[in-house]
BASEBA-426004 format. One record per residue: x, y, z of N, C-alpha, C in turn. Coordinates in steps of 0.02 Angstrom, whole numbers, plus 32768, in hexadecimal, padded with zeros to 4 digits. Layout:
N
XYZXYZXYZ
...
END
This chain:
291
C407E18ED689C423E158D661C440E122D690
C42FE0E3D684C447E0ADD6AEC48FE09BD69D
C4B6E08BD6D2C4FAE074D6C6C4FAE02AD6B6
C534E00ED6A6C539DFC8D691C520DF98D6C7
C530DFA9D706C51CDF7DD73CC4D0DF79D742
C4AFDFB3D73BC466DFB4D742C442DF8FD70A
C462DF86D6D2C442DF63D69BC44CDF17D69E
C476DF00D6CCC481DEB8D6D3C441DE97D6EE
C430DE5BD6D5C3F6DE38D6F0C400DE26D73A
C3C9DE22D75EC3CBDE14D7A6C3B0DDCED7B3
C3D7DDA6D7D8C3C2DD62D7E8C3B0DD5FD833
C379DD3ED843C362DD3BD888C37DDCFDD8AC
C396DD09D8E8C3AFDCD4D914C388DCD9D955
C37ADCA0D974C35ADCA1D9B6C374DC65D9DD
C35BDC5CDA1AC36FDC22DA42C337DBF0DA45
C346DBB5DA5FC318DB7DDA5BC2DDDB82DA8A
C2DADBB6DAB3C2A1DBBEDAE0C264DBD9DABB
C26ADBEADA7BC234DC0CDA57C1F7DBDFDA4B
C200DB9EDA4EC1C9DB6DDA47C1A2DB74DA06
C1C4DB8BD9D1C1A4DB8CD98FC1A4DB45D972
C171DB33D94DC16FDAF0D92EC1ACDAE6D901
C1C9DAAAD904C205DA9BD8DDC1F9DAA6D892
C1BEDA93D87AC1B0DA9BD832C1B2DAE5D81E
C19DDB11D84BC19DDB58D83CC1E4DB74D83C
C20CDB5FD86CC252DB75D871C278DB61D832
C26DDB23D81CC290DB0BD7E0C279DB2FD7A2
C238DB3CD79CC21FDB5DD760C238DBA5D75B
C23BDBC7D794C251DC0DD794C29DDC14D799
C2BFDBDDD7A7C308DBDCD7AEC320DC09D7E7
C2FADC0AD81CC30FDC2DD859C343DC03D87C
C379DC23D892C3AFDBFED8B2C3A4DBFBD8FE
C3A8DBBFD919C39CDBB5D960C3DEDBA4D984
C3ECDBC9D9B9C425DBB9D9E5C408DB95DA22
C41ADB56DA2DC3FADB30DA62C412DB41DAA8
C3E3DB43DAD8C3F5DB45DB1EC410DB00DB32
C428DAFBDB6EC443DABBDB87C415DA9FDBBD
C40BDA5EDBBBC3E2DA3BDBECC40EDA0BDC12
C40EDA10DC55C43BD9E8DC7FC413D9B7DCAA
C428D978DCA9C410D945DCD7C44DD929DCFB
C456D93EDD3AC490D929DD61C4D0D939DD3A
C4F6D906DD25C534D913DD02C52DD90CDCB6
C4EFD907DC9EC4E3D902DC56C4C6D944DC3C
C4E1D95ADC03C4CAD999DBE5C4B4D98CDB9D
C47AD9A9DB8BC45FD9A2DB48C450D9E7DB2B
C458D9ECDAEAC43FDA27DAC7C3F4DA24DAC6
C3D3DA5DDAD3C38ADA60DAD0C375DA4CDA89
C34CDA19DA84C338D9FEDA43C352D9B9DA37
C387D9A6DA5BC3A2D962DA53C372D92EDA70
C34FD940DAA5C31FD913DAC4C2D9D921DAAB
C2B3D8EEDA9EC26CD8F8DA8FC248D90BDACF
C20AD923DAC9C1E4D936DB05C1DBD8FADB32
C1CDD8BFDB15C1C4D883DB3EC204D870DB62
C23CD875DB3FC27DD864DB5EC28DD895DB96
C280D8D5DB8AC28ED908DBBDC266D8FADBFD
C225D8EFDBF5C1FBD8E6DC30C209D8A4DC54
C21DD871DC2FC230D832DC4FC26DD83DDC7C
C29ED862DC62C2D9D870DC89C2CAD8A1DCC2
C29BD8CFDCB6C289D900DCE9C269D8DFDD26
C24DD8A3DD1BC22ED87FDD53C25FD858DD7C
C29FD85CDD6BC2D3D838DD90C2E7D85BDDD0
C31AD841DDF1C32FD85CDE32C34DD8A2DE2E
C36BD8B4DDF5C38AD8F5DDEDC35FD920DDBE
C342D957DDD8C318D981DDADC343D9A5DD79
C326D9B6DD40C34CD9D7DD0BC35DDA20DD1D
C390DA38DCFEC3A3DA7FDD02C3B1DA97DCBB
C3ACDAD8DCB1C3BDDAF4DC6FC3F1DB2BDC78
C416DB37DC43C445DB6FDC43C449DB8CDBFD
C463DBC9DBF9C466DBEDDBBAC49ADBD0DB8B
C494DBDCDB4AC4C9DBC9DB1BC509DBF0DB2B
C540DBD6DB17C580DBF9DB22C587DC33DAF2
C5B3DC61DB05C5C4DC98DAD8C5DEDC7CDA96
C607DC48DA9AC624DC29DA5EC5EFDC0DDA2F
C5B9DBF1DA4CC583DBD6DA21C563DC0ED9F8
C558DC47DA17C53DDC80D9F2C56FDC9AD9BF
C5AFDC9ED9D2C5E2DCB7D9A4C5E5DC8CD965
C5E1DC4BD96EC5E5DC1ED934C5ABDC29D904
C56FDC31D91FC535DC3DD8F5C53ADC81D8D3
C54DDCB4D8F8C552DCF7D8DBC586DCF8D8A3
C5BFDCD9D8AFC5F5DCD8D87DC5DEDCB8D83C
C5BADC81D841C5A3DC5ED805C574DC89D7DB
C546DCABD7FCC516DCD5D7D8C539DD12D7BA
C565DD31D7DFC589DD6CD7C5C5B5DD5AD78A
C5D2DD1ED78CC5FCDD08D754C5D5DD01D713
C593DCFDD718C568DCFAD6DEC552DD3ED6C6
C56FDD73D6E4C55FDDB7D6CFC51FDDD3D6ED
C50BDDB8D727C4CDDDCDD748C4DCDDEDD78B
C4ABDE12D7A5C4ADDE2AD7E9C481DDFDD814
C487DE03D856C463DDD6D884C43ADE00D8B4
C3FBDDEAD8BDC3D2DE03D8F4C3C2DDC7D91F
C3DCDDC6D95CC3D2DD8FD98AC3A0DDA3D9C0
C367DD80D9C2C332DD8FD9F2C331DD57DA26
C33ADD69DA66C342DD37DA9AC30ADD39DACE
C308DD05DAF7C2DBDD06DB31C2F0DD3CDB62
C2C5DD4ADB91C2D0DD82DBBFC314DD7EDBE2
C336DDB7DBE2C376DDBBDC03C370DDC1DC4F
C332DDCADC68C328DDD1DCB0C32EDD8EDCD5
C325DD56DCB1C325DD15DCD1C351DCE2DCAF
C37BDCF9DC81C3AADCCCDC5FC3E6DCF4DC48
C41FDCD2DC44C45CDCF1DC2BC461DCEEDBDF
C42DDCD5DBBEC430DCCCDB76C439DD0FDB51
C412DD40DB63C418DD82DB44C45EDD9EDB4C
C47ADD98DB87C4BDDDB4DB93C4F2DD8EDB6C
C4EBDD4BDB67C51BDD23DB40C519DD39DAF7
C4DDDD43DADCC4D7DD59DA97C4F3DD9FDA8E
C4E8DDCADABFC501DE0FDABAC54DDE11DABB
C56BDDE9DAE6C5B4DDE6DAE9C5D0DDCBDAA7
C5B0DD97DA8CC5C6DD7CDA4CC5C0DDAFDA14
C58CDDD8DA16C57FDE09D9E2C5B6DE3FD9E0
C5D6DE4CDA19C609DE81DA1CC643DE73D9ED
C64FDE34D9DFC686DE21D9B2C679DE37D96A
C63ADE41D959C628DE4ED913C611DE95D906
C61ADEC0D936C608DF07D92CC5BEDF0FD91C
C5B1DF39D8EAC56BDF48D8D9C54ADF13D8AE
C56BDEDCD8A1C54EDEA7D878C51ADE7DD89E
C51BDE82D8E0C4EDDE5AD909C4C8DE87D93B
C487DE80D93DC45DDEA2D96EC43CDE6DD999
C43ADE78D9DBC41ADE48DA09C3E0DE6BDA2B
C3A6DE49DA2BC369DE67DA46C34CDE3ADA7C
C33BDE58DAB6C31DDE34DAEEC2D1DE35DAE5
C2B3DDFADADEC26BDDF5DAD2C241DE03DB10
C260DE03DB4CC23CDE09DB8CC20CDDCFDB97
C214DD98DB73C1E5DD62DB78C209DD1FDB70
C1E2DCEBDB67C1FCDCA7DB5DC1C7DC7FDB38
C1D9DC45DB1FC1ABDC19DAFCC18CDC3EDAC1
C14BDC35DAB7C12ADC54DA7DC128DCA0DA84
C12FDCBBDAC1C134DD03DAC9C172DD1EDAA5
C1A7DCF7DAA6C1E2DD05DA7EC1D5DCF3DA35
C1B5DCBBDA2AC1ABDCA2D9E6C185DCD2D9B9
C152DCF3D9D2C12CDD21D9A7C157DD5DD992
C186DD70D9BDC1B2DDA7D9ACC1E6DD91D977
C1FCDD54D97DC22ADD38D94BC209DD36D907
C1CBDD20D904C1A7DD1DD8C5C19DDD62D8A7
C18BDD92D8D1C182DDD6D8B9C1C3DDF3D89E
C1FADDE6D8C0C23BDDFDD8A9C24EDDDED867
C242DD9DD860C252DD7AD822C229DD96D7E8
C1EADDA1D7F4C1BEDDBCD7BFC1D6DE02D7AA
C1E9DE2BD7DAC200DE6FD7CAC243DE6DD7A5
C26FDE3FD7BAC2B0DE39D798C2A8DE24D750
C27CDDF5D744C270DDDDD700C24DDE12D6D5
C22CDE41D6F6C20BDE78D6D2C23CDEB1D6C3
C27BDEAAD6D9C2AEDEDBD6CAC2B3DF15D6FA
C295DF0ED736C299DF43D768C2E1DF49D781
C2F4DF85D796C336DF90D7B2C339DF75D7F9
C376DF6DD813C37FDF55D857C35BDF83D888
C363DFC5D87FC343DFF5D8ADC2F7DFEFD8AA
C2DCDFE5D86FC294DFDED867C27BDF9FD88A
C2A0DF68D883C28BDF29D8A1C28EDF2ED8EE
C2C4DF4AD907C2CBDF50D950C294DF7DD96C
C285DFB4D94AC24FDFE0D961C20CDFBBD962
C201DF93D92FC1C3DF6BD92CC1C1DF3AD966
C1F9DF19D974C1FBDEE9D9AAC1F0DF09D9EE
C20BDF44D9F8C201DF67DA38C1B7DF74DA44
C193DF87DA0EC14BDF93DA15C126DF51DA20
C139DF1DD9FBC117DEDDDA00C11FDEBEDA45
C15CDEBEDA60C167DE9DDAA0C140DEBFDAD8
C130DEFFDAD0C107DF22DB03C0BFDF09DB03
C0ABDEE7DACDC066DECDDAC9C061DE83DADA
C099DE60DADBC097DE18DAE9C084DE0BDB31
C04FDDE6DB3BC039DDD4DB7EC03CDD88DB86
C061DD72DBB6C06BDD2ADBC2C05BDD1ADC0A
C02ADCEEDC14C016DCD8DC57C01CDC8DDC5A
C036DC74DC91C040DC2CDC9AC01FDC17DCDC
BFF6DBE2DCD8BFD7DBC5DD13BFFEDB87DD27
C019DB87DD64C043DB50DD7BC01ADB20DDA5
C025DAE0DD99C004DAADDDC1C02BDA9FDE00
C06DDAABDDFEC099DAA0DE37C0CADADADE3D
C0DEDAE9DE7AC110DB1DDE86C156DB00DE8C
C15BDABEDE8EC19BDA9DDE9CC1D2DAB2DE6B
C1C2DAB2DE2AC1F6DABFDDF8C20CDB08DDF7
C1DCDB35DDFAC1EDDB7CDDF7C212DB92DE37
C201DB71DE6FC225DB7FDEADC26DDB67DEA8
C277DB2BDE8EC2BADB0EDE88C2E6DB36DE59
C2C7DB51DE23C2EEDB77DDF2C303DBBBDE09
C2E5DBD5DE3FC2F9DC15DE5AC2E1DC51DE32
C2B6DC45DDFFC29FDC7CDDD5C268DCA5DDF6
C249DC8BDE2BC20EDCABDE48C218DCBBDE92
C257DCC8DEA5C265DCD5DEECC23FDD11DF07
C22BDD3FDEDBC209DD7BDEF1C1C3DD6FDF0C
C1A2DD3ADEF4C15DDD2EDF0AC150DCE9DF28
C180DCBCDF25C176DC79DF41C164DC7CDF8C
C185DCA5DFB6C172DCA6DFFDC129DCB7E008
C10EDCE4DFDFC0C7DCF6DFE6C09ADCBADFD7
C0ABDC97DFA0C083DC5DDF8DC08ADC25DFC0
C0C5DC1CDFDBC0CFDBE7E00DC0A2DBF0E049
C099DC2FE05EC06CDC3CE097C024DC2AE086
C010DC39E048BFCBDC2BE033BFBFDBE0E02B
BFF1DBBCE012BFE8DB75E005BFEBDB4BE045
BFFCDB69E07CBFFBDB44E0BBBFB4DB2FE0CE
BF82DB56E0B8BF3DDB47E0CABF11DB3BE08D
BF27DB4FE052BEFEDB49E016BF25DB28DFDD
BF01DB06DFB1BF20DAE8DF76BF25DB1DDF40
BF53DB4BDF49BF58DB85DF1DBF7EDB74DEDD
BF66DB8EDEA5BF89DB8ADE65BFA0DBD0DE53
BFDDDBD6DE3BBFFADC17DE2CBFF2DC29DDE3
BFDFDC68DDD7BFE0DC86DD94C01BDCB5DD91
C049DCA9DD62C083DCD4DD5BC085DCF4DD16
C0A8DD2BDD11C0ADDD4FDCD1C0F2DD70DCCC
C102DD87DC8FC13FDDADDC85C12DDDF6DC7C
C14DDE20DCA5C143DE69DCA1C186DE89DC91
C18DDEA3DC53C1CCDEBFDC3BC206DE8EDC48
C1F8DE4EDC3DC22BDE1BDC41C233DDFADC85
C213DE15DCB8C219DDF9DCFCC1DDDDCEDD0C
C1E9DD96DD2DC1B5DD68DD42C191DD86DD7E
C14FDD8CDD79C127DDA9DDAFC0ECDD7CDDBF
C0D4DD81DDFCC098DD5EDE10C05BDD87DDF9
C033DD69DDCDBFF6DD8CDDB5BFBCDD81DDE5
BFBADD47DE04BF84DD39DE32BF88DCF1DE4A
BF5ADCE0DE76BF55DC9CDE90BF0CDC87DE90
BF00DC49DE7EBEBBDC2FDE7BBEB7DBEEDEA3
BE7ADBDDDEB6BE72DBA3DEE2BE6CDB61DEBD
BE6ADB63DE7BBE69DB25DE55BE84DB32DE0F
BE9CDAFDDDF0BEB6DB04DDACBE7EDB18DD7C
BE43DAFDDD87BE09DB0DDD5DBDF9DB57DD5F
BDF9DB73DD9CBDEDDBBBDDA3BE23DBE4DD80
BE61DBCCDD85BE98DBF0DD65BE90DBF2DD1A
BE7DDBBADCFCBE72DBB9DCB3BE3ADBE8DC9F
BE04DBE7DCC6BDCCDC13DCB6BDE1DC5DDCBB
BE08DC6DDCEDBE1FDCB2DCF4BE4BDCC7DCBA
BE79DC9BDCA6BEA5DCACDC6EBE7EDCB8DC2E
BE4EDC8CDC1FBE26DC93DBE3BDFFDCD4DBE4
BDE0DCE3DC1DBDB9DD20DC24BDE4DD5FDC1B
BE21DD5EDC37BE4DDD97DC31BE63DDA2DBE9
BE6FDD6DDBC4BE81DD73DB7EBE46DD90DB56
BE0ADD78DB66BDCEDD91DB43BDC5DDDCDB4D
BDDADDF5DB87BDD4DE3CDB96BE06DE67DB70
BE37DE49DB50BE6ADE6FDB2CBE50DE8BDAE9
BE1ADE71DAD1BE00DE88DA91BE1FDE62DA56
BE24DE84DA1DBE3DDE65D9E1BE87DE54D9E9
BE9BDE18D9D1BEDEDE00D9DBBF03DDF6D999
BF45DE00D99BBF71DDF1D963BF89DDA8D966
BF99DD91D9A2BFB2DD4DD9ACBF90DD2ED9E8
BF89DCECD9E7BF6EDCC8DA20BF8ADC81DA1F
BFA5DC6BDA57BFC4DC29DA5ABFBCDC0CDAA0
BFBCDBC9DAA2BFB8DBA5DAE2BFF5DB77DAE7
C01ADB7CDB1DC051DB4FDB29C03FDB21DB64
C060DAE8DB68C051DABBDBA0C08CDA8EDBAE
C08ADA6EDBE8C0BBDA3BDBF9C095D9FBDC0A
C097D9CCDBDCC079D98ADBE5C02DD98ADBEE
C00AD9B9DBD1BFC0D9B8DBD6BFA1D9D1DB95
BFAFD9ADDB5FBF98D9C0DB1CBF4CD9C7DB18
BF28D997DB32BEDFD998DB2DBEC2D9D6DB50
BEDCD9E6DB8BBEC5DA21DBAFBED5DA60DB88
BF10DA63DB6BBF25DA9DDB44BEF8DAA7DB07
BEE7DA70DAE6BEB9DA75DAADBE75DA8FDAC3
BE5EDA79DAFDBE1EDA91DB17BE21DADBDB26
BE59DAF2DB43BE61DB39DB50BE60DB61DB0F
BE80DB47DADCBE80DB69DA9BBE39DB6EDA7F
BE12DB38DA87BDCCDB39DA70BDA5DB70DA95
BDAFDB74DAD5BD8BDBA6DAFDBDA1DBEDDAEC
BDE2DBF5DADEBDFBDC37DACABDDBDC4DDA88
BDD8DC1EDA59BDBADC2FDA18BD71DC43DA21
BD4DDC1FDA4CBD06DC2FDA57BCFDDC72DA79
BD28DC81DAAABD20DCBFDAD1BD3ADCFDDAAD
BD6DDCF4DA83BD8DDD2EDA64BD79DD38DA1B
BD62DD03D9FBBD54DD08D9B3BD92DD00D988
BDCBDCF3D9A8BE09DCE7D983BE04DCA4D961
BE16DC9FD921BE0FDC60D8FDBE34DC26D91F
BE0FDBF0D92CBE2EDBB7D94FBE6ADB9BD92A
BE67DB9BD8E7BE9EDB7ED8C1BEDEDBA8D8C6
BED9DBE6D8DDBF13DC11D8E5BF2FDC11D92C
BF0FDBEDD959BF28DBE9D99EBF59DBAFD9A3
BF99DBC0D9ADBFCBDB8CD9B6BFC0DB68D9F8
BFCADB27D9F7BFCCDB00DA34C00EDAD9DA33
C03CDAECDA5FC07FDACFDA5DC094DAB5DAA2
C0B3DA7BDAA3C0D3DA64DAE1C116DA87DAE7
C120DAA8DB1FC15DDACFDB27C199DAA2DB32
C1D3DABBDB1EC211DA96DB26C22FDA9DDB6B
C26BDA82DB75C28ADA80DBB7C295DAC5DBD7
C29FDAF9DBB0C2AFDB3BDBCDC278DB52DBFC
C239DB49DBE9C201DB5BDC15C1EBDB21DC3F
C1EBDAE5DC22C1D2DAAADC46C1F9DA9BDC86
C23BDAA6DC83C264DA99DCBEC24EDAC2DCF9
C238DB00DCEDC226DB2DDD23C1DBDB2FDD32
C1B3DB1ADD01C16ADB1ADD0CC152DAD8DD29
C174DAA1DD19C15EDA60DD30C126DA45DD05
C112DA06DD10C0DDD9E8DCE8C099DA07DCF9
C06BDA04DCC8C027DA1ADCD4C01CDA65DCD1
C04BDA8ADCB5C043DAD2DCB0C022DAE5DC6D
BFFBDB1BDC6FBFDBDB36DC33BFEEDB80DC2E
C004DB95DBF3C014DBDBDBE8BFEFDBF6DBAC
BFDEDC36DBAEBFBDDC57DB76BFE6DC95DB63
BFF5DC9BDB23C014DCD7DB08BFE0DCFADADD
BFD1DD38DAEDBFA1DD60DAC8BFC0DDA3DAB7
BFB7DDB9DA79BFD2DDF9DA63BF99DE23DA46
BF81DE54DA6EBF4CDE7FDA55BF65DEA7DA18
BF36DEBCD9EEBF49DEE5D9B5BF65DF27D9CD
BF8EDF45D9A3BFACDF86D9B4BF77DFBBD9B7
BF7ADFE4D9EABF4CE01CD9F2BF59E04FD9BA
BF28E05CD991BF31E089D958BF42E0D0D96C
BF37E0E0D9ACBF44E124D9C3BF8CE12ED9DA
BFB1E0F6D9DFBFF6E0FCD9F7C028E0FAD9BE
END
């Protein structure tokens, strides 16, 4: 028999790095806690600047930086939802490369069992697909334990690979200190492009290719080798036409319906560290029926 707490409806909260379309967020009433974007002594909430405004400022003398929302920002959101008689499931970007998960977790402690915080081990649409799955399960009346168990299984299947056109931004952000020295040695003699991925939330070097074209071909081929997919999306920074072309090629190679492949320009959370001209693919193979 469920207790009173377990019967309370569950509302989904996430952070602004999820890169879900605004129209979808508004329709589903998912609550977004914005990250912070810094340009020198100016600070903006993620979402205050349009993509064009962000990139115009990013081309200035001071490169952008990002930081996690404050504990207080999460507390305010949690309090409002709980006051409506609901529980909260907050799904955040990877805790391995951002303090966002920890800020949400600290805020959750104030509310006891009314708030659960889940680390997606991902970012951008890799986070977004988990948010959508959580929202769908919550609206279907699943319990908190059931939703978290589902998310644990789903995040193990999320595969996100990003092809970088430049190493400058990821080097400056310090997120890739584990493999940047290796790439620096290679780029001394070759025009190497880096393929990076998230493995259990940590940024790893997946490989290096001698041209951006080869990198795109490798990513598409690797996705095609995954078999039947539940989700497929393409993210980019300032290269919409190329991203649309990649989506077309993915549809052709995988048989995944083209109209279901999202093509989204990523926001500042990823763009700041990826730099312009990056292409990312999020692919989620179907669940193995034997597991």
